[in-house]
N, C-alpha and C positions, 0 to 999 in steps of 0.2 A: 705646058704639055696638056693635051686634052685628057679628061678623066678615063676614057676608054683605053687610050694608048698607055697611060700610067698603069692601069689595071693589067694590061697584057704584059708590059715590061716587068711589073711586080710578080706576076705569075711565073714568068720565065726565070726570074731571079730566084724565087722560092724553089722551083723545080731543080735548078742547078745546085742550090745549097743542099737540098735533100739528097741528090745524086752523089755529091761529093762526101757528105757526112755519113751516108749509109755504108755499112760494111759490104764488101763484094760477096755475092752469093756463089756458092760452089756450083759449077756447071754440071758435075757428074750427078745425075739424078738417081733416085731410088729405082732399082731394077737394072741399072746399067752394069756392065761388066767392069770390075775394078782392074785397073792396070796392074799387072804383076811387076814387082820390083825386087831387086837385091841391093842391099846397102851395108856398109860398114856400120856396126852398132856396138853399143856398150851395155853391159849389165853388171852392176856393182863394180864398175871400173874396169871390167875385163872385156877386151875386144872380141868380137865374133862377127860372123856374116849372117845377116837376117835375110831370109827369103820369104816373101809373102806366101807363095804357093805352098811352101813347106808348113808354115804356121796354120794355113787353112785346112790342112789335113787333120789337125787336132781339134778344130772347132772355129767359131767365128773370131774375127780379129777386129779390134778397135785400132784404127790408124788415126792418131791425132797429130795434126800439124801445129807447130808453134813457132813463133818468130825467132827466138834466140835463147840459148841457155844463159842463165845468170842475169835475167832481166826480171823486173818485179812481177808482171802478170804471168810470165812463163814459170817462174819459181812457184807461185801460188798454184797454178794449174797442175804442175808436176806433183806437188805435195798432195793436192786433192786426189789425183789418180793413185798415188802411192797409198793413201789411206783407204781407198776403195778397191784396190787390186784384188784382195781376197774375195770380194763380192763378184768381181768379174770372173775370177778363176772358178768360183763355185758354179758359174753358168757355163763353164768350159771355154771361156773366151781368153784370148791373148791380147794384151795391151802393148802398143809400141808408139812412142813419140817420135816424130820425124821433124827435123829442123834444118834449114839452110844457114841459120845464123849462129855464129860462135861455135862452129863445129869442132874447133881445137879444144874446147872446154867440156866436151860431152863425157869423157871418162870421169872427171870429177863430178859433174852434174848428175851422172847416173848413180854415183856412190853416196853422195852427201845426203844425210838424214833429212835436212830441211827441204830437199828437192825430191828426187826419185827414191832415195833410201835403199837402192839396190833391189827394189821390188819389181821393176819392169824395165824393159830395154828402151834405149833411145838411139835413133839412127841418124847418121850424118847424110845430108843432102847437099853437098857442095854444088854451087851453081843453080840450086833449086830445080834440078831436072825432074825429080819425082813430084815435087810440088806443082810444077807446070802440068804434068800429066793429070794431076788431080784438080787442076784449077784452084790451087790453094796458094796463090801469090799475094803477098802484102802489097796493096796498091801504092802506098807511100814509100815503100822500100822494096822494089821488085826483086832484089837479090835475096830476100828473106821470104820465108813461108808466112802465110796468114795463120789465123787461129781457126782452123776448120777440122772438124772431127767426122770421121766416117766409121760406120759399123758395116763390116763386110761379112756376109753369110758364108757358111762353109762351101757353098756352091760358087763362090767368087763374085756374087752379085752384091751391089750396094744395097744394104737394107735400111740405112738411115744416114742422113747428112745434117750436120749442124755447124753453122758458120757464124761466129760472133767474136769480136775482139775482146769482149769481156770474158774472162776465164771462168766465171762462177757457175755456169750451167752445163759445161761440157761433160762432166762426170755424170750428172743426173740424166742428161739427154742420152748419152751413149749406154749407160747401164740399163735404163728403161728400154731402149731398143734391143739390147742383148737379151733381156728377159722376155721381150715380146717374141723373139725368135723361137723360144722354147714352147710357146703356146700353139 
């Protein structure tokens, strides 16, 4: 193979690897209108109906999508949000986790201390219908949500988007965006 052809093939191969390795980026951009949704949810194991438009009447809302309850990264992320939920509340914000995976386990997940600890609600998204509206679908398992967090301002507009399969920065990213709304 000639050196130039080898370089071209190598460049295409590298680009393909990067494309498949990179997390998908959320399509909803800052300033876009957030799709309203209503979902079955749990808070401290108790079922209720969550409606985004009602939550926005109280202040900004952090909608964080996660792949599935009772999985390592999602357990960690839920615990981190539970530890920071008082900081979100101090800013007038509501936190809701939304998942299409393991929805039959959400009552327990919402109650368990090592996860949500009863401090914020989690909503079921069977069939990933809400996740599709928010372009928060897990590439490798499209029936589950990706790990994408949105901060939605009281006006219903997307104020911040953060998408990364690593759960470690979602709380920091969304809390910073909520605080910026007050400025």
